[in-house]
N, C-alpha and C positions, 0 to 999 in steps of 0.2 A: 502496499500500498504507500499509496508517495504522501509528501509532505502538502499536497495542494489538499488531500481527500479527510485527512486529520484536522488540518484547515477547518474543511466545510462542521466537520463534525463539532470542533471549539464553539461554529461559530453558530450555526444551529443550537447545542443544547444552550451556550447561553441566554441565546434569543428567549426560548424557553422555559428558562428559568426567568428570567424578570417577565417576562406575560405571565408567568404562570404563578409566580409572588405578587407581582398588582392584582392579577382575579380571584385569590385568595380572600387575601386582603380586602379586598371591596366589598366578597360576594359575603367574610363575616365581620361585616360592618353592616351589610345589609341584612342579613338572618339570622332574629330571633332564636337566641336559646342558650342552655351554656351546656351539653355532650361535647363531646370532641366531635372536628368535622371528620368524615372518614372521603377517602380521596382514593381515586386508583387512576393513577398516569400510564397511557399507552401508547407504543412507539409499537409504527405497524407501516414497513416496507408497498409502498402503494406504484411501484413503477409497473410497467406497462412493460414484457419480456415479450410478451408475444410465446414464440412456440421456443425459444429460448429458454424459460422461469427458468428457475431454480428447482431440485425436488422439498425443501424449507423454505419458506420465505420468514422474510421477520421478524419481527412478533415478539415484543417484551411488555410485559406489564408489573407494577411495583404497586401497588397500599401500601394505603399506611395516613395516619393520624391525625389532627391537627388538636393540640390547644385550646382551649380559648378561656 
């Protein structure tokens, strides 16, 4: 894997982190309740490979809770 690929991965994850942080903070401010917020983050490959698709698609889920 080239350095350009690594840079793209870092850029994508940084953008996701910044946007997710803002969305979660805004949601916590707007949503009433005292129970922890249960979240799932999903990473999924949306590439159209045509006939050359890999045998296993990229799919990752991470679940967690945010205390209030």
